[in-house]
C-alpha positions in Angstrom: 9.4 11.7 -28.8 10.8 11.3 -25.3 8.4 13.9 -23.9 5.4 12.2 -25.6 6.6 8.8 -24.3 6.8 9.9 -20.7 3.6 12.1 -20.9 1.4 9.4 -22.4 3.1 6.5 -20.6 2.7 7.9 -17.1 -0.8 9.3 -17.7 -2.4 6.2 -19.3 -1.0 3.6 -17.0 -3.2 4.5 -14.0 -6.4 4.4 -16.0 -5.3 1.2 -17.7 -4.6 -0.4 -14.4 -8.0 0.5 -13.2 -9.6 -0.7 -16.4 -7.8 -4.0 -16.0 -9.2 -4.4 -12.5 -12.7 -3.3 -13.5 -12.7 -6.1 -16.1 -11.8 -8.6 -13.5 -14.4 -7.2 -11.0 -17.1 -7.3 -13.7 -16.3 -10.9 -14.6 -16.4 -12.1 -11.0 -19.2 -9.7 -10.0 -17.2 -8.6 -7.0 -19.4 -7.8 -4.1 -19.8 -4.1 -3.1 -19.7 -5.0 0.6 -19.4 -7.8 3.0 -21.4 -8.4 6.2 -19.7 -10.4 8.9 -20.7 -11.6 12.3 -18.8 -13.2 15.2 -21.8 -15.5 15.7 -24.0 -16.8 12.8 -26.8 -15.6 10.7 -30.0 -17.5 11.4 -33.0 -17.6 9.1 -34.5 -14.5 10.6 -31.2 -12.6 10.2 -31.0 -13.6 6.6 -34.5 -12.5 5.9 -33.8 -9.2 7.6 -30.7 -8.5 5.5 -32.5 -9.5 2.2 -35.2 -7.0 3.0 -32.9 -4.0 3.4 -34.0 -1.5 0.7 -30.4 -0.8 -0.5 -29.6 -4.4 -1.1 -29.8 -5.6 -4.7 -28.3 -9.0 -4.3 -27.1 -11.0 -1.3 -25.2 -14.3 -1.0 -24.7 -16.0 2.3 -21.6 -18.1 3.0 -19.6 -20.1 5.6 -16.1 -19.2 6.5 -13.5 -20.8 8.8 -9.9 -20.0 9.5 -7.8 -23.1 10.3 -4.3 -24.5 10.2 -2.9 -27.0 7.8 -2.2 -30.0 9.9 1.3 -30.2 11.5 2.1 -26.6 10.3 1.6 -23.0 11.4 0.1 -22.2 7.9 -3.4 -20.7 8.2 -6.0 -21.2 5.5 -9.3 -19.4 5.1 -11.9 -21.9 4.1 -15.0 -20.6 2.5 -18.1 -22.1 0.9 -18.0 -21.8 -2.9 -19.4 -18.4 -3.9 -22.4 -18.4 -6.2 -23.3 -15.2 -8.0 -21.1 -12.6 -6.2 -17.3 -12.6 -6.0 -17.1 -15.7 -8.2 -13.8 -17.5 -8.1 -11.7 -17.8 -11.3 -10.6 -21.3 -11.8 -7.0 -21.6 -13.1 -6.8 -25.4 -13.1 -9.2 -28.3 -13.4 -12.6 -27.9 -11.8 -14.7 -26.8 -8.8 -15.5 -29.1 -5.8 -18.2 -31.6 -6.8 -18.5 -33.3 -3.4 -18.1 -32.3 0.2 -14.7 -34.0 0.4 -13.2 -32.0 -2.5 -11.3 -28.7 -2.1 -9.8 -26.0 -4.4 -6.8 -24.0 -3.2 -5.7 -20.5 -4.0 -3.4 -20.3 -7.0 -0.4 -19.1 -4.8 -0.3 -22.6 -3.3 0.2 -24.3 -6.7 3.5 -25.9 -6.6 3.4 -26.4 -2.9 0.4 -28.7 -3.3 -0.7 -30.8 -6.3 -3.9 -32.0 -8.0 -5.4 -35.2 -6.6 -3.3 -34.9 -3.4 -5.0 -34.8 0.0 -4.7 -31.9 2.4 -5.3 -32.4 6.1 -6.5 -29.5 8.3 -6.0 -29.2 12.0 -9.1 -29.9 14.0 -9.4 -26.7 15.9 -12.6 -25.1 17.1 -11.0 -21.8 18.2 -12.5 -18.6 16.8 -14.9 -20.4 14.4 -18.6 -20.0 14.3 -18.9 -23.0 12.0 -16.7 -26.1 11.9 -16.0 -28.7 9.2 -17.5 -32.1 9.0 -14.1 -33.5 7.8 -10.5 -32.5 8.1 -9.1 -34.4 5.0 -9.9 -33.1 1.5 -8.9 -34.0 -2.0 -7.4 -31.1 -4.1 -9.3 -30.8 -7.4 -8.3 -27.3 -8.5 -6.6 -24.0 -8.0 -8.3 -20.6 -8.1 -7.9 -16.9 -8.0 -10.4 -14.5 -6.4 -10.9 -10.8 -6.7 -11.4 -10.8 -2.9 -7.8 -11.9 -2.5 -5.8 -9.9 -5.0 -2.4 -9.9 -3.4 -0.2 -13.0 -3.6 2.0 -12.0 -0.7 -0.6 -10.5 1.7 -3.8 -12.4 1.5 -5.2 -11.2 4.8 -5.1 -11.4 8.6 -6.3 -14.2 10.8 -6.3 -15.3 14.5 -4.8 -18.7 13.5 -1.2 -19.5 13.2 1.2 -16.6 12.7 -1.7 -14.2 12.2 -1.2 -14.0 8.4 -3.1 -16.2 5.9 -1.0 -18.6 4.0 -3.8 -19.1 1.4 -7.5 -19.5 0.9 -9.7 -22.4 -0.2 -13.2 -23.2 -1.2 -15.5 -26.1 -0.2 -19.1 -27.0 -0.9 -21.3 -25.6 1.8 -22.3 -29.2 2.7 -18.8 -29.7 4.0 -19.5 -27.2 6.9 -21.1 -28.6 10.0 -23.0 -25.5 10.9 -26.4 -24.9 9.3 -26.3 -21.2 9.5 -23.8 -19.0 7.5 -21.5 -16.5 9.2 -21.1 -13.9 6.5 -22.8 -12.4 3.5 -21.7 -10.8 0.2 -23.8 -7.8 -0.9 -24.3 -5.8 -4.0 -26.2 -2.5 -3.8 -29.0 -0.9 -5.9 -28.4 2.4 -7.8 -24.6 2.1 -7.7 -22.9 3.3 -10.8 -19.4 4.2 -11.9 -16.2 2.1 -12.2 -14.2 0.8 -9.3 -12.0 3.5 -7.7 -14.0 6.3 -9.2 -15.2 9.1 -6.8 -18.8 8.4 -7.9 -18.7 4.7 -7.1 -16.6 4.9 -3.9 -18.6 7.7 -2.4 -22.0 6.0 -3.1 -20.9 2.7 -1.6 -19.3 4.5 1.4 -22.6 6.4 2.1 -24.6 3.2 1.9 -22.3 1.3 4.2 -22.4 4.2 6.7 -26.2 4.2 6.6 -26.5 0.5 7.0 -24.2 0.0 10.0 -26.5 1.6 12.6 -29.3 -0.7 11.4 -27.0 -3.7 11.8 -26.0 -2.5 15.2 -29.7 -2.3 16.2 -30.3 -5.8 14.8 -27.2 -7.1 16.6 -28.3 -5.5 19.9 -31.7 -7.0 19.6 -30.1 -10.4 18.9 -27.8 -10.0 21.9 -30.7 -9.0 24.2 -32.7 -12.0 23.0 -29.8 -14.4 23.5 -29.0 -12.9 26.9 -32.6 -13.3 28.0 -32.7 -16.9 26.9 -29.4 -17.6 28.6 -30.5 -15.9 31.8 -33.7 -18.0 31.8 -31.6 -21.2 31.3 -29.2 -20.1 34.0 -32.0 -19.3 36.4 -33.9 -22.5 35.7 -30.8 -24.6 35.7 -29.3 -23.1 38.8 -32.5 -23.6 40.7 -32.8 -27.2 39.5 -29.2 -27.9 40.4 -29.6 -26.4 43.9 -32.8 -28.5 44.5 -31.3 -31.7 43.1 -28.0 -31.2 44.8 -29.8 -30.9 48.2 -31.9 -34.0 47.5 -28.9 -36.0 46.4 -26.9 -34.9 49.5 -29.8 -35.6 51.8 -30.5 -39.0 50.2 -26.9 -40.0 50.2 -26.6 -39.1 53.9 -29.6 -41.2 54.8 -28.3 -44.1 52.8 -24.9 -43.8 54.4 -26.5 -43.9 57.8 -28.5 -46.9 56.9 -25.4 -48.6 55.5 -23.5 -47.9 58.7 -26.4 -49.5 60.8 -26.5 -52.5 58.5 -22.7 -52.9 58.8 -23.1 -53.0 62.6 -25.9 -55.6 62.4 -23.8 -57.6 59.9 -20.9 -57.7 62.3 -23.1 -58.9 65.1 -24.6 -61.6 62.9 -21.2 -62.9 61.9 -20.2 -62.9 65.6 -23.1 -65.2 66.5 -22.8 -67.3 63.3 -26.4 -66.6 62.2 -26.0 -67.5 58.5 -29.6 -66.6 57.6 -29.2 -63.1 59.1 -25.9 -62.7 57.4 -27.4 -63.5 54.0 -30.3 -61.2 54.5 -28.2 -58.3 55.8 -25.6 -58.7 52.9 -28.4 -58.5 50.4 -29.8 -55.3 52.0 -26.3 -53.8 52.1 -25.8 -54.5 48.4 -29.1 -52.7 47.7 -27.9 -49.7 49.6 -24.6 -49.7 47.7 -26.5 -49.8 44.4 -28.6 -46.8 45.5 -25.5 -44.9 46.6 -23.9 -45.7 43.2 -27.1 -44.4 41.5 -26.8 -41.2 43.5 -23.1 -40.9 42.5 -24.2 -41.2 38.9 -26.8 -38.5 39.4 -24.2 -36.4 41.1 -21.9 -36.8 38.0 -24.9 -35.8 35.8 -25.4 -32.8 38.0 -21.7 -31.8 37.7 -22.1 -32.0 34.0 -25.1 -29.7 34.2 -23.0 -27.3 36.3 -20.3 -27.4 33.7 -22.9 -26.6 31.0 -24.1 -23.7 33.2 -20.5 -22.4 33.4 -20.3 -22.6 29.7 -23.5 -20.6 29.4 -22.0 -18.1 31.7 -19.0 -17.8 29.4 -21.3 -17.5 26.4 -23.1 -14.7 28.2 -19.8 -12.9 28.8 -19.0 -13.4 25.1 -22.3 -11.7 24.0 -20.7 -8.3 24.7 -18.2 -9.1 21.9 -20.8 -10.2 19.4 -20.8 -7.9 16.4 -22.6 -7.6 13.0 -20.6 -5.3 10.7 -20.6 -4.2 7.1 -17.5 -3.2 5.1 -17.0 -1.8 1.6 -14.4 -3.1 -0.8 -11.6 -0.8 0.6 -12.0 -2.4 4.0 -12.9 -6.0 3.5 -10.6 -6.4 0.5 -7.1 -5.2 1.3 -5.7 -6.0 -2.1 -8.5 -3.9 -3.7 -7.4 -0.8 -1.7 -3.6 -1.4 -2.3 -4.1 -1.8 -6.0 -6.1 1.5 -6.2 -3.4 3.3 -4.3 -0.7 2.0 -6.6 -2.7 3.3 -9.6 -3.1 6.7 -7.9 0.7 6.9 -7.3 1.2 6.5 -11.0 -1.3 9.3 -11.6 0.6 11.5 -9.3 3.8 11.0 -11.2 1.9 11.6 -14.5 0.9 15.0 -13.3 4.4 16.2 -12.6 7.3 14.3 -14.3 6.1 14.9 -18.0 6.1 18.7 -17.4 9.9 18.6 -17.0 10.5 16.4 -20.0 8.3 18.5 -22.3 9.8 21.8 -21.1 13.2 20.6 -22.0 12.0 18.9 -25.2 10.3 22.2 -26.3 13.5 24.2 -25.7 15.6 21.7 -27.7 13.0 21.6 -30.5 12.8 25.4 -30.7 16.6 25.6 -30.9 16.9 22.8 -33.5 14.2 24.2 -35.8 15.6 27.8 -35.6 19.0 26.4 -36.5 17.6 24.5 -39.4 16.0 27.7 -40.8 19.2 29.7 -40.4 21.2 27.1 -42.2 18.8 27.4 -45.2 19.1 31.2 -45.3 20.9 31.4 -48.7 18.5 28.9 -50.3 15.6 31.0 -49.0 17.0 34.1 -50.5 17.6 32.4 -53.8 14.0 31.1 -54.0 12.7 34.5 -53.1 14.8 36.1 -55.9 13.4 33.5 -58.3 9.9 34.7 -57.5 8.7 32.2 -55.0 6.2 33.7 -52.5 7.0 33.7 -48.7 4.4 31.0 -48.1 6.0 28.7 -50.7 9.4 29.2 -49.3 8.1 28.7 -45.8 6.3 25.5 -46.8 9.4 23.3 -46.8 10.2 24.1 -43.2 6.6 23.8 -42.0 6.1 20.4 -43.7 9.4 19.2 -42.3 8.6 20.4 -38.8 5.0 19.0 -39.1 6.3 15.6 -40.1 8.9 15.7 -37.3 6.1 16.5 -34.8 3.9 13.8 -36.3 6.6 11.1 -36.3 7.7 12.0 -32.8 4.2 11.9 -31.5 3.5 8.6 -33.4 6.5 6.8 -32.1 6.3 8.3 -28.6 2.6 7.5 -28.4 3.2 3.9 -29.5 5.9 3.4 -26.9 3.9 5.4 -24.3 0.7 3.5 -24.9 2.2 0.0 -24.9 5.8 -0.2 -23.7 5.9 2.0 -20.6 2.5 0.9 -19.2 3.6 -2.7 -19.5 6.8 -2.0 -17.7 5.1 -0.2 -14.9 2.2 -2.7 -14.7 4.7 -5.6 -14.4 6.6 -3.8 -11.7 3.5 -2.9 -9.7 1.5 -6.0 -10.1 4.2 -8.6 -9.5 2.4 -9.3 -6.2 -1.2 -9.1 -7.6 -3.2 -11.8 -9.4 -3.9 -9.7 -12.5 -2.3 -11.3 -15.5 -2.5 -8.9 -18.5 -2.8 -5.2 -18.7 -5.8 -3.9 -20.6 -4.5 -1.4 -23.0 -6.5 1.5 -24.3 -5.9 4.3 -26.9 -6.7 7.4 -24.7 -6.9 9.8 -27.7 -7.0 12.8 -25.5 -3.4 12.4 -24.3 -2.3 11.8 -27.9 -4.0 15.0 -29.0 -2.4 17.0 -26.2 1.0 15.5 -27.0 0.7 16.3 -30.7 -0.4 19.9 -30.0 2.6 20.5 -27.8 4.9 18.8 -30.3 3.3 20.8 -33.1 3.8 24.1 -31.3 7.4 23.3 -30.4 8.4 22.4 -34.0 6.0 24.0 -36.5 5.6 27.2 -34.5 9.3 27.4 -34.0 9.9 27.0 -37.8 7.2 29.5 -38.7 8.6 32.1 -36.3 12.2 31.6 -37.5 11.4 31.6 -41.2 9.0 34.6 -40.9 11.9 36.5 -39.2 14.3 35.6 -42.0 11.8 36.3 -44.8 11.3 39.9 -43.6 14.9 40.5 -44.9 15.1 41.3 -48.6 16.3 38.5 -50.9 19.6 40.1 -51.7 20.5 40.2 -48.1 19.3 36.6 -47.5 21.6 35.3 -50.2 24.6 36.5 -48.1 25.8 34.6 -45.0 24.5 36.1 -41.8 26.8 38.6 -40.3 28.4 37.5 -37.0 26.8 38.8 -33.8 28.3 42.1 -32.8 30.7 42.0 -29.9 30.1 43.9 -26.8 31.8 44.4 -23.5 30.5 42.0 -20.8 30.1 42.7 -17.1 33.2 40.7 -16.2 35.4 43.0 -18.3 34.6 45.8 -15.9 36.0 43.8 -13.0 39.6 44.3 -13.8 40.8 42.3 -10.8 39.4 39.2 -12.4 39.5 40.0 -16.1 43.2 41.0 -16.2 44.2 37.6 -14.7 42.3 35.5 -17.3 44.2 34.1 -20.2 43.1 34.5 -23.8 41.1 31.2 -23.9 39.0 32.1 -20.9 38.4 35.6 -22.1 37.0 34.3 -25.4 34.9 31.7 -23.5 33.4 34.4 -21.2 32.6 36.6 -24.2 31.0 33.7 -26.2 28.9 32.7 -23.2 27.1 36.0 -23.3 27.3 36.3 -27.0 24.9 33.3 -27.5 22.5 34.0 -24.6 19.7 31.8 -26.0 21.9 28.7 -26.3 23.4 29.4 -22.8 19.9 29.6 -21.3 18.8 26.4 -23.0 21.9 24.4 -22.0 21.5 25.5 -18.4 17.8 24.7 -18.3 18.2 21.4 -20.1 21.0 20.2 -17.8 19.2 21.5 -14.7 16.0 19.7 -15.7 17.7 16.4 -16.4 19.7 16.7 -13.1 16.5 17.5 -11.2 14.7 14.5 -12.7 17.6 12.1 -11.8 17.7 13.5 -8.2 14.0 13.0 -7.9 14.1 9.5 -9.3 16.8 8.4 -6.9 15.2 10.4 -4.1 12.0 8.5 -4.3 13.9 5.4 -3.4 15.9 7.2 -0.7 12.7 8.6 0.9 10.9 5.3 1.1 14.0 3.7 2.5 13.9 6.3 5.4 10.5 5.0 6.3 11.9 1.5 7.0 15.1 2.8 8.7 13.5 5.5 10.9 10.2 3.7 11.8 11.7 0.3 12.6 15.1 1.2 13.6 14.3 4.2 15.8 10.6 4.6 16.7 8.9 1.2 16.9 10.9 -0.8 19.5 8.4 -3.6 20.1 8.3 -6.8 18.0 4.7 -7.9 18.5 1.4 -6.9 20.2 -0.6 -9.8 21.6 -4.3 -9.1 22.2 -6.6 -11.4 24.1 -10.3 -11.4 24.9 -10.9 -10.0 28.4 -14.4 -11.5 28.3 -13.0 -15.0 28.0 -12.9 -17.3 31.0 -10.3 -16.5 33.6 -8.6 -19.8 33.0 -8.2 -19.1 29.2 -7.0 -15.6 29.9 -4.4 -16.8 32.3 -3.2 -19.4 29.7 -2.8 -16.6 27.1 -0.9 -14.4 29.6 1.4 -17.3 30.5 2.5 -17.6 26.9 3.9 -14.1 27.1 5.2 -14.3 30.7 6.9 -17.7 30.5 8.3 -17.7 27.0 12.2 -17.9 27.1 12.5 -15.6 24.0 10.6 -12.7 25.6 12.9 -10.0 26.6 10.3 -7.6 28.2 6.6 -7.0 28.1 4.1 -4.5 29.4 0.3 -4.6 29.5 -1.9 -2.3 27.4 -5.3 -1.8 26.0 -5.2 -2.3 22.2 -8.1 -1.7 19.7 -8.6 -1.0 16.1 -10.6 2.2 15.4 -10.9 4.4 12.3 -11.4 8.0 11.3 -13.1 9.5 8.2 -12.4 12.6 6.2 -15.0 15.2 5.4 -16.3 14.8 1.9 -14.1 11.7 1.2 -15.1 8.0 1.1 -11.7 7.0 2.4 -11.1 6.1 6.0 -8.0 5.8 8.1 -7.6 2.6 10.1 -5.9 3.4 13.4 -4.3 1.4 16.1 -5.3 2.7 19.6 -2.9 1.9 22.4 -3.4 2.7 26.1 -0.5 1.4 28.2 -1.0 0.2 31.8 2.2 2.1 32.7 2.5 5.4 30.8 6.1 5.9 32.0 7.2 2.7 30.4 5.7 3.3 26.9 9.0 4.8 25.7 10.6 1.4 26.0 8.3 0.3 23.2 7.3 3.4 21.2 9.4 6.6 20.9 6.9 9.5 21.2 8.5 12.8 20.1 7.2 16.1 18.8 7.2 15.9 15.0 8.7 19.5 14.7 11.1 19.8 17.6 11.9 16.2 18.3 11.2 16.8 22.0 9.9 13.8 24.0 6.1 13.6 24.4 4.4 12.3 27.6 0.9 10.9 27.9 -1.4 13.2 29.9 -4.9 13.5 31.2 -5.7 16.4 28.8 -5.7 14.6 25.5 -4.3 12.0 23.1 -1.1 11.8 21.1 -1.7 11.0 17.4 0.7 10.2 14.6 1.9 12.9 12.1 0.3 11.5 8.9 -3.0 11.0 10.7 -3.0 14.6 11.9 -2.2 15.7 8.3 -5.0 13.7 6.7 -7.5 14.8 9.4 -6.3 18.4 9.1 -5.9 18.8 12.9 -3.3 20.4 15.1 -2.5 20.4 18.8 -5.6 21.6 20.7 -8.1 20.5 18.0 -10.7 17.8 18.4 -11.2 14.9 16.1 -13.7 12.0 15.8 -12.8 8.3 15.9 -15.1 5.4 15.4 -15.2 1.8 16.6 -15.8 -1.0 14.1 -19.5 -0.9 14.8 -19.6 2.8 13.9 -19.9 4.2 17.5 -18.3 7.6 17.5 -16.1 9.2 20.1 -14.4 12.6 20.2 -10.8 13.1 21.3 -8.6 16.1 21.9 -5.2 16.2 20.2 -2.6 16.9 23.0 0.4 16.1 20.8 1.5 15.0 17.4 4.3 12.5 17.2 6.7 11.6 14.5 5.6 8.3 12.8 6.5 7.2 9.3 4.3 4.1 8.9 0.8 3.6 10.0 -1.8 5.6 12.0 -1.7 5.6 15.8 -3.4 7.1 18.8 -1.9 6.9 22.3 -3.6 8.0 25.5 -3.2 7.2 29.2 -5.8 5.4 31.3 -7.5 8.4 32.8 -8.1 10.0 29.4 -9.2 6.7 28.0 -11.9 6.4 30.7 -13.0 10.0 30.1 -13.4 9.4 26.3 -15.0 6.0 26.3 -16.8 6.4 29.7 -15.8 3.0 30.9 -13.3 1.5 33.3 -9.9 0.8 31.9 -9.0 -2.9 31.4 -6.0 -4.1 29.6 -6.4 -6.7 26.8 -2.9 -6.9 25.3 0.8 -7.0 25.8 3.5 -5.0 24.1 6.3 -7.5 23.6 10.0 -7.2 22.8 11.8 -10.5 22.0 15.4 -11.4 22.6 15.7 -12.8 19.1 13.4 -11.1 16.6 14.0 -12.9 13.3 10.9 -13.4 11.1 10.8 -17.1 12.0 11.0 -16.5 15.7 8.4 -13.8 15.7 6.1 -16.0 13.7 6.6 -18.9 16.1 5.8 -16.7 19.1 2.7 -15.4 17.3 1.5 -18.9 16.4 2.1 -20.1 20.0 -0.1 -17.2 21.3 -2.8 -17.5 18.7 -3.2 -21.2 19.7 -4.8 -20.0 23.0 -8.6 -19.9 23.3 -8.5 -16.3 24.6 -6.3 -15.0 21.8 -7.9 -12.3 19.5 -5.0 -11.1 17.3 -1.3 -10.5 17.1 0.2 -7.4 15.4 3.8 -7.8 14.2 5.9 -4.7 13.5 7.6 -6.7 10.8 4.4 -6.7 8.8 4.3 -3.0 8.2 8.0 -3.1 7.4 7.2 -5.8 4.8 4.4 -3.7 3.3 6.6 -0.6 2.8 9.4 -2.8 1.4 7.0 -4.3 -1.1 6.0 -0.8 -2.2 9.7 0.1 -2.6 10.4 -3.0 -4.7 7.4 -2.2 -6.9 8.8 1.3 -7.5 12.3 0.1 -8.4 11.5 -0.6 -12.1 9.6 2.6 -12.5 12.5 4.6 -10.9 14.9 2.9 -13.4 12.7 3.9 -16.3 12.5 7.5 -15.1 16.3 7.8 -14.4 17.1 6.2 -17.8 14.7 8.6 -19.5 16.3 11.6 -17.7 19.7 10.3 -18.6 18.7 10.0 -22.3 17.2 13.5 -22.1 20.4 15.0 -20.8 22.4 13.3 -23.6 20.0 14.6 -26.2 20.2 18.2 -24.7 24.0 18.2 -24.5 24.5 16.6 -27.9 22.0 18.8 -29.7 23.1 22.1 -28.3 26.8 21.3 -28.6 26.3 20.1 -32.2 24.5 23.4 -33.0 27.2 25.3 -31.3 29.9 23.6 -33.5 27.8 23.9 -36.7 27.4 27.7 -36.2 31.1 28.2 -35.5 32.8 26.1 -38.1 34.6 29.1 -39.5 36.0 30.0 -36.0 37.2 26.5 -35.4 38.7 26.3 -38.9 40.5 29.6 -38.3 41.9 28.2 -35.0 43.1 25.1 -36.8 44.8 27.2 -39.5 46.5 29.3 -36.9 48.1 26.2 -35.4 46.0 25.5 -32.3 46.4 22.0 -31.0 43.3 19.6 -31.3 42.7 19.7 -27.6 42.8 23.5 -27.6 40.3 23.6 -30.5 38.0 21.1 -28.7 38.2 23.1 -25.4 37.5 26.3 -27.3 33.9 24.9 -27.7 33.7 22.5 -24.8 35.0 24.9 -22.2 31.7 26.8 -22.6 29.7 23.6 -22.5 31.5 22.5 -19.3 30.8 25.9 -17.6 27.1 25.8 -18.6 26.8 22.2 -17.6 28.3 23.0 -14.2 25.8 25.9 -13.7 23.0 23.7 -14.8 24.0 20.9 -12.4 24.1 23.4 -9.5 20.7 24.8 -10.4 19.4 21.2 -10.9 20.4 20.3 -7.4 18.1 23.0 -6.0 15.3 22.3 -8.4 15.6 18.6 -7.8 15.4 19.0 -4.0 12.2 21.1 -4.4 10.7 18.8 -7.0 11.5 15.7 -4.9 9.8 17.4 -1.9 6.7 18.0 -4.0 6.6 14.5 -5.4 7.0 12.9 -2.0 3.9 14.7 -0.8 1.9 13.0 -3.5 3.6 9.6 -3.9 3.6 7.8 -0.5 0.6 5.7 0.5 -2.0 7.2 2.9 -0.5 5.2 5.8 3.1 6.5 5.3 5.1 9.6 5.9 8.6 10.3 4.5 11.4 12.2 6.1 12.3 15.5 4.4 15.5 15.8 2.6 17.8 13.6 0.5 20.6 11.2 1.3 24.1 12.6 0.5 24.7 9.9 -2.1 21.8 11.0 -4.2 23.2 14.3 -5.5 26.7 12.8 -5.8 25.5 10.0 -8.1 23.4 12.5 -10.1 26.3 14.9 -10.6 28.7 12.1 -11.6 26.2 10.8 -14.1 25.8 14.2 -15.7 29.6 14.6 -15.9 29.8 11.2 -17.5 27.2 12.2 -20.1 29.0 15.4 -20.8 32.2 13.5 -21.4 30.5 11.1 -23.7 29.2 14.0 -25.8 32.6 15.7 -25.7 34.2 12.5 -27.1 31.6 12.4 -29.9 32.0 16.1 -30.7 35.8 15.8 -30.8 35.5 13.3 -33.6 33.3 15.8 -35.5 35.6 18.7 -34.9 38.5 16.7 -36.3 36.6 16.0 -39.5 36.0 19.8 -40.2 37.2 20.7 -43.7 39.1 24.0 -43.0 39.3 25.1 -46.7 35.7 24.5 -47.4 34.6 26.2 -44.2 36.8 29.3 -44.8 35.8 29.8 -48.5 32.1 29.5 -47.8 31.9 33.2 -47.0 32.8 34.1 -50.6 
């Protein structure tokens, strides 16, 4: 039953999780991909996208990231989706007017229905603004585009992490043109996370990106041409008008000076008529000068607009039009799929141990049952019953045992364990209920294994007994013949053993089958416990090693180098002048990605090029992943992280391809592989960067270490930087740490289930085999009692063997557990994480102590049974 429970439970949970997600994706009609632009999509762009042959359906929408007023909490505001990625309303109704809003369900409790929420009036990093900043809350929603409650997404507003999301009617947005589109593709089949679906979508996305790049380049060229024309015309007009205004103002000033002289003379002579006339002329000149001043102000405004056009022209180089599949635009989708895959990995390995041990116990138990019925079998054969009729009792019993064990184990494995795992893994996801399915294939496999381990064992044991003639069967089985063991030939040891230990040594080798099964059972249970505890240990090392030893910075602040000089300086001043900044260094920072041959998955990579290569060690510890020797950036290649090298199947001296977000491909040479436990990274110096990207190096970020790096202080610093016009993004080292910690917490309940199952298995093994041992040797124990042995001596006569075999099993289990843990940890961690080899010292100690405790529990139980043995009944049974 236990083996069936683990086999079915671990193997059906992954498919059930995917089925649960698929149901939600179907109900919401989750978009296959998302197209985003840093500008907007005009009517021509929309028509172009609609006409792409791969596009089945497309919905355009408005999106804006903004802060809740008087807070650093960032909201992503989107227009209400129509037919793709439809929202799931959890309370009340959708917005009916442009001043109504629905918030994400994770904000329920923080905000309430019919309250008003005020948004900060920022224009930073938005292609479309809002007509109003105050909205009435009319509902709460979930969305399959935002599956995680604790990690909704990244933003350039506030602390760089979204606090929640919200939907408004599109009429609430001030811009006429949308800035993103949801897309579904033609001829796409298969369920989410299946190789068929993911590969198809990935191929379509790859084929569309070059077309979007071409479209974007055409748009940029057209806009640049228009801006250049405006700049040329405006600049020429400003020059001409500026000259005219300056000349006219000079002429008027000269005339005014002349009038002032005449006016002074008229006042000196007392000519009132002249004074009146000259004063009137002077006022007219003053009015003309004021008019010229107004024209100059208008001209200055025109100059300012031209400067703004110059800034817009610089920004054109940052304008992008990109498409991303679900795994990239929807972080929760990818995380959930990886969680389900982790369960699949456990399902391919853990049940093998459980079933191996369960089979051994079943074989032993069934064989013992047949041997206990030996005399009855002989009697029935003597009465004329056929071998098949005699055997039927055992076969039916073993069949019913297999059927009952499979039924109960299947029920618990199909319902109980998947729910436990689902609850543990989806605590941070918006999925409510697990979709359960029967999965008959796993039930059939489990029954076949259970059938073979019970019915086959009964058949083999009974067939062996029935080969003996009935007269012999009606007599008790003769004791196993004694023989000298190897230890007896080593007189130096044998001669110093007392009687009890000599008997124990002989009995160990007398019952070789039971000895082997006890050792294997205990070793397997110990290995499972070590692996269960080891999973937690290994994931803990990611946090400890990565963020306590390797990543020494607190935050990376990236700004737009194409922004105005004034805005760039303001962003830099935030870093340079903040009192909490301990140290900082300039760098070039970018997000790139790499793909694997024949695989839809892609690795998102952080590319860092420091302005001072010698100081990089103050922020990142670069060391050879094998030798631990320090690595230095060179002109001959890049240093990449260990997990990235593993996934890309490259070593030092090999080349690998990386891609920018628009799909542009570059080739780099691997000069070194550094130890890195979380995330994918590439480091190179300025010279090699210029060689690879064929452009001059220019920094766009700072690596920053803070004096006080609590979560609150890091968030405050990030919010302060993101408030700047030139800010692009901030990357906190705490975020990766939080992600790994969440994975660890999700695994805790699963680890508890596995350890408890392994513990129960060890109890079953020890109890069953010890019980069989006692049952087979009742006469020996009775003889010892009659001879006057003390109760403890009688107990240890049996349990000394069990202790020795348990000790051997524990020692072997330590080795097997280490190897099995190493195997599991190659499958279990997410694609972005690498675990340190080995186990913590506490792991084997705890596992050994637990096994000893279980052994003592069984010993106490068996002591009670030994005390209840009827000596007279046992000794006369041979007659």
